[in-house]
C-alpha atoms as one frame of an Amber mdcrd trajectory, in Angstrom:
protein
   8.835 -15.872 -10.189   7.875 -13.947 -13.111   5.065 -11.380 -13.298   3.764
  -9.839 -16.327   2.213  -6.258 -15.918  -0.494  -5.097 -18.447  -0.410  -1.607
 -18.707   2.331   0.949 -18.153   0.336   3.804 -16.554   0.264   5.509 -13.151
  -0.047   2.248 -11.406   1.456   0.093 -13.508   4.853   1.261 -13.587   4.585
   1.743  -9.362   3.398  -2.134  -9.283   6.224  -2.799 -11.545   8.636  -1.263
  -9.743   7.504  -2.601  -6.538   8.053  -6.328  -7.413  11.119  -5.501  -9.130
  12.614  -3.689  -6.189  11.900  -7.147  -4.332  13.831  -9.297  -6.594  10.699
 -10.500  -8.899  11.274 -10.870 -12.451   9.078  -8.363 -14.114   7.894  -7.820
 -17.843   5.509  -4.947 -19.042   3.288  -5.274 -21.711   1.780  -1.853 -23.194
   0.207  -0.870 -26.642   2.045   2.299 -26.645   4.942   2.255 -28.753   6.786
   5.158 -27.196   6.073   3.987 -24.076   7.417   0.566 -24.806  10.517   1.830
 -26.671  11.684   3.604 -23.924  11.143   0.656 -21.170  12.700  -1.537 -23.617
  15.637   0.506 -24.006  16.235   1.441 -20.261  14.860  -1.530 -18.783  14.560
   0.135 -15.841  12.084   2.321 -13.759  13.122   5.549 -11.717  11.174   5.999
  -8.895  10.610   8.728  -5.871   8.016   8.834  -3.043   7.610   6.087  -1.009
   9.570   3.828  -3.200  13.143   5.279  -4.050  15.872   4.628  -6.762  15.923
   2.768  -9.798  15.198  -0.842 -10.518  15.688  -3.169 -13.380  13.125  -5.073
 -15.180  13.099  -7.836 -17.602  11.633  -5.797 -20.462   8.503  -4.633 -22.288
   6.786  -5.456 -25.266   3.786  -4.546 -27.386   3.690  -8.501 -28.179   1.725
  -9.720 -25.473   2.275 -13.434 -26.171   5.984 -12.528 -25.839   5.229 -10.666
 -22.573   3.437 -13.445 -21.151   5.499 -16.154 -22.111   6.740 -18.426 -18.734
   4.859 -15.874 -16.634   3.451 -17.161 -13.709   1.016 -14.274 -12.869  -0.668
 -11.671 -15.028  -1.755  -8.377 -13.235  -3.646  -6.012 -15.560  -3.133  -2.439
 -14.197  -4.931  -0.776 -17.647  -8.371   1.088 -17.243 -11.059  -0.935 -16.845
 -12.536  -0.269 -20.509  -9.938  -2.103 -21.760 -10.724  -5.113 -20.083 -12.782
  -6.694 -22.887 -10.228  -6.325 -25.487  -7.508  -7.628 -23.351  -9.952 -10.998
 -22.163 -10.088 -11.709 -26.054  -6.551 -11.110 -26.625  -5.228 -13.264 -23.743
  -7.695 -16.267 -24.626  -5.940 -16.460 -28.012  -2.439 -15.981 -26.650  -2.350
 -17.754 -22.993  -0.916 -21.268 -23.077  -1.698 -22.456 -19.551  -3.866 -21.453
 -16.639  -2.020 -19.090 -14.333  -3.702 -16.136 -12.049  -5.129 -13.070 -13.814
  -5.971 -10.214 -11.678  -7.593  -7.028 -12.342  -5.959  -4.316 -10.584  -8.701
  -2.852 -10.283 -11.852  -4.821 -11.578 -13.820  -1.518 -11.042 -17.538  -2.846
 -11.338 -18.262  -6.347 -12.381 -14.506  -6.295 -14.074 -14.261 -10.040 -13.169
 -17.366 -11.234 -14.353 -16.894  -9.056 -17.750 -13.588 -10.568 -18.203 -14.535
 -14.297 -17.809 -17.399 -13.833 -20.276 -15.417 -12.720 -23.226 -12.455 -14.721
 -22.365 -14.823 -17.966 -22.135 -16.302 -16.914 -25.541 -12.883 -17.068 -27.319
 -11.326 -19.796 -25.390 -13.063 -22.433 -23.629 -10.347 -24.859 -23.088  -8.527
 -22.987 -20.479  -9.940 -22.023 -17.084  -7.496 -19.355 -15.299  -8.414 -18.125
 -12.232  -9.706 -14.504 -12.623  -9.638 -12.128  -9.751 -10.110  -8.631  -9.244
  -8.951  -5.988  -6.332 -11.465  -3.560  -4.965  -8.394  -0.687  -5.841  -5.193
  -0.230  -6.633  -2.677  -0.369  -4.027  -0.466   2.485  -5.145  -1.618   5.978
  -5.030   0.949   6.940  -7.845   1.633   9.584 -10.662   3.853   8.524 -13.818
   6.338  11.381 -14.746   7.684   9.801 -17.868   7.427   6.203 -19.533   9.762
   4.843 -17.397   9.646   6.987 -14.244   6.898   7.241 -11.682   6.184   9.074
  -8.191   4.701   6.842  -5.527   2.413   9.051  -3.248   1.441   6.291  -1.392
   0.770   2.296  -0.637  -2.396   1.184   0.755  -2.445  -1.420   3.726  -5.364
  -3.455   2.696  -6.884  -3.715  -0.710  -9.786  -6.578  -1.068  -9.295  -9.269
  -3.530 -11.411 -11.502  -4.736 -12.128 -14.503  -7.404 -15.140 -15.508  -9.037
 -15.194 -18.648  -7.089 -14.822 -17.301  -3.322 -13.242 -20.409  -1.883 -10.166
 -19.590  -4.253  -9.338 -16.321  -2.795  -7.337 -17.466  -0.406  -5.185 -19.474
  -2.975  -4.533 -16.547  -5.200  -3.693 -14.435  -2.401  -1.352 -17.107  -1.070
   0.470 -17.197  -4.651   0.953 -13.330  -5.112   4.495 -12.248  -4.615   5.498
 -11.685  -1.097   6.501  -8.224  -1.732   2.765  -7.381  -2.417   1.080  -9.811
  -0.499   0.535  -8.157   2.696  -1.015  -5.284   0.784  -4.138  -7.481  -0.281
  -6.740  -9.319   1.977  -9.106 -11.609   0.700 -12.638 -10.490  -0.045 -15.894
 -12.560   0.956 -16.842 -12.538  -2.997 -16.445 -10.199  -5.837 -19.901  -8.212
  -4.651 -17.204  -7.113  -2.170 -14.729  -5.571  -4.754 -17.054  -4.788  -7.344
 -19.467  -2.661  -5.475 -16.755  -2.211  -2.696 -15.475   0.287  -5.884 -15.034
   3.867  -4.679 -13.465   5.296  -7.562 -16.839   5.693  -9.193 -17.840   7.698
  -6.273 -14.482   9.850  -5.755 -13.588  10.419  -9.541 -16.922  11.043 -11.738
 -19.379  13.653  -9.954 -16.592  16.070  -8.932 -14.927  16.161 -12.043 -17.928
  17.132 -14.052 -19.433  19.194 -11.458 -15.970  21.134 -11.672 -16.143  20.777
 -15.816 -15.802  24.771 -16.167 -12.538  25.031 -14.171 -11.530  21.826 -15.650
 -11.618  23.241 -19.436 -10.162  26.715 -18.062  -6.902  26.899 -19.902  -6.134
  29.533 -17.125  -6.947  27.450 -13.978  -5.851  24.496 -12.509  -6.823  22.888
  -9.448  -6.371  19.715  -6.804  -8.834  17.071  -7.763  -9.503  16.025  -4.044
  -8.825  19.192  -1.873 -10.564  21.509  -3.991 -12.827  19.566  -6.187 -14.714
  17.990  -3.112 -16.328  20.799  -1.711 -18.800  20.525   1.258 -21.749  20.614
  -1.121 -20.499  18.366  -3.692 -19.213  15.739  -0.532 -22.730  15.608   0.794
 -23.829  14.851  -2.745 -21.325  12.192  -3.206 -22.624  10.589  -0.137 -25.998
  10.002  -1.575 -24.288   8.213  -4.450 -22.541   6.560  -1.930 -25.598   4.938
   0.104 -27.005   3.892  -3.094 -23.979   1.907  -3.630 -23.991   0.563   0.024
 -28.075  -0.140  -0.510 -27.223  -2.492  -3.823 -24.731  -4.245  -1.947 -27.089
  -5.032   0.956 -29.535  -6.255  -1.571 -26.615  -8.551  -3.053 -26.186 -10.047
   0.563 -22.850  -8.475   1.426 -22.952  -5.030   2.653 -19.698  -2.839   1.977
 -18.293  -0.298   3.809 -19.352   3.443   2.926 -16.458   5.552   0.912 -15.952
   7.401   4.589 -14.762   4.017   6.364 -12.864   2.989   3.023 -10.908   6.284
   3.441 -10.320   5.747   6.732  -9.289   1.887   6.108  -6.896   2.511   3.563
  -5.643   5.939   4.219  -6.000   5.896   7.925  -7.989   9.304   7.470 -10.181
  10.449   9.988 -13.251  12.701  10.061 -16.975  12.901  10.886 -17.949  13.159
   6.811 -16.691  12.617   3.804 -15.423  16.367   3.215 -13.624  16.034   6.187
 -11.784  12.710   5.388 -10.930  13.624   2.060  -9.286  17.097   3.226  -7.706
  14.665   5.997  -6.169  12.483   3.388  -2.397  13.536   2.926  -1.980  11.668
  -0.230  -4.712  13.587  -2.126  -3.032  17.135  -1.389  -0.701  16.538  -4.291
  -3.266  15.162  -6.816  -4.199  17.736  -9.574  -7.394  17.669 -11.058  -7.037
  16.580 -14.797  -6.636  19.119 -17.650  -9.765  17.696 -19.576 -12.848  15.923
 -19.395 -11.640  13.490 -21.802 -10.086  11.567 -18.892 -10.381   8.286 -17.246
 -12.262   9.744 -14.390 -15.222   9.941 -16.855 -14.579   7.229 -19.489 -13.588
   4.410 -17.211 -15.689   5.346 -13.829 -18.917   6.104 -15.427 -19.206   3.011
 -18.001 -17.444   0.712 -15.968 -18.591   1.908 -12.368 -21.859   3.848 -12.311
 -23.302   2.267 -15.203 -23.313  -1.278 -13.733 -23.968   0.072 -10.549 -27.190
   1.322 -11.777 -28.312  -1.719 -13.570 -27.828  -3.827 -10.359 -29.697  -1.398
  -8.578 -32.604  -1.318 -10.915 -32.506  -5.201 -10.737 -32.906  -4.962  -7.310
 -35.582  -2.378  -7.122 -33.378   0.162  -5.607 -34.135   3.900  -6.236 -30.494
   5.050  -8.186 -31.962   8.420  -8.653 -28.358  10.319  -7.692 -26.374   7.576
  -9.927 -28.576   8.107 -12.740 -28.290  11.885 -12.485 -24.379  11.626 -12.820
 -24.628   9.136 -15.871 -26.980  11.258 -17.800 -24.929  14.413 -16.834 -21.682
  12.848 -18.433 -23.698  11.307 -21.322 -25.021  14.812 -22.252 -21.665  16.767
 -21.444 -19.223  14.180 -23.397 -22.103  13.242 -26.309 -22.010   9.785 -25.335
 -24.495   7.158 -24.556 -22.503   5.462 -21.647 -25.355   3.383 -20.840 -25.041
   2.012 -24.284 -21.381   1.692 -24.422 -20.753   0.940 -20.791 -20.920  -2.315
 -18.689 -24.995  -2.350 -18.910 -24.687  -6.231 -18.001 -27.165  -6.979 -21.022
 -24.721  -9.675 -21.882 -24.272 -11.333 -18.434 -27.088 -13.550 -16.646 -26.432
 -11.552 -13.287 -29.420 -13.163 -11.220 -27.873 -16.572 -11.908 -24.710 -15.605
 -11.148 -25.198 -13.701  -7.892 -27.631 -16.227  -6.909 -24.994 -18.697  -7.461
 -22.437 -16.450  -5.574 -24.246 -16.297  -2.409 -25.419 -19.468  -2.338 -21.409
 -20.546  -2.258 -20.819 -17.916   0.170 -23.420 -18.811   2.466 -22.167 -22.639
   2.113 -18.495 -21.588   3.253 -19.705 -19.354   5.988 -21.572 -22.145   7.844
C-alpha cells in the first residue's frame, strides 16, 4: 500500500516513519527545497523516542503530481492554514478517488477542504476525512530526523458523510489503524479540536517571556500556570457549549488529556502537569508560530463563528482572537476560517439528520 504524506514537519516525519517501519511504501511531499533534497538524497528517516532507528522511504518531491502518483491514501500533515491551497492543488492533480485525511483538520477543516476541492474539480469525489488531532507528539530535529515523544491511543476520525467513517478507518494501514477510532461526525473532530485551547492563549499570555532573548520555558509545564489554566477552562466551556448546540457534545480538554495521554488530575492545571509527554516540549521562541497563525484563524475563529450562529456567549474565545489580532497586527477574523463562504446551517442540519437516522 502506497501512502503519500503531505508535509514533512514534526508529525509528518513521525507518521511517515511509523508507516515505513511497518513495511508500507511511503512517499513525502513538501514545498521546502532543502527538506525535500535531504529526504530524497537519504531516502530515510532517523527516529528516537517511541520509534527507534533508521527507516527507508520511497522518496520525496516538491512535485505533488509525482508524490501522489499510484498512491492509495493521502494524509495531509501540514498546518491547517495550508489546507485551502492544497485542496486547489490536489483538485488539479488527483487522477482517481482515494481517501484524503487531514491530520488534523483543526476546526471545520474537512468542510473547507471539500469546498475548495469541489470548486476546482467537480468530477472526482474523494472521501475527505479529518482527525481530531495528530496521533504523534513529536519534534523534528533535522529534515530527516525526528524524536517521537508519544503515540496517542485513540484519536477520533470522521468523514463528511458519517456512514463512511468506518470504511475509511478500515482502509488505513494496520500500523496506524488502532490509533484512530470513528467519530460520530465532523462535529466531534472539529469542535473536539483541543489544540486551540492549549496552544494560543498560553503563548499569547506569556508573550513577554517568548520574545525575551535570554529566557526559555516549557510551553505546557511552565506556560500554563494555575490562573492561565482556569482561563483556558472558560474557553473550553464555550467550546463544549458549541458542540452541545450542534447536537454532538464533545468531552472537555481535561477528559481529552485523560483519554489521550492517561493523564490524571481534578482540573486542567493538574492534568497538564501530570502529562509526562508535555514535560520536554519547549515554548516557541517567537510569536510568529503555528500556535497562533494556525490555531487562532483555523481554530478559534470558526469556533467563535459557530458559537455566534447558535447565540452562545463566546466572550473568552473572542478575547484571545482580539489579543492575537492586536499583537500580530493581523485581522484573524478576516483572514481565517470565518465560514462566510460556507452554508453552515444547511451543512450541519443535514449532518445531524444523517447522524440521527444512522443511530436509530
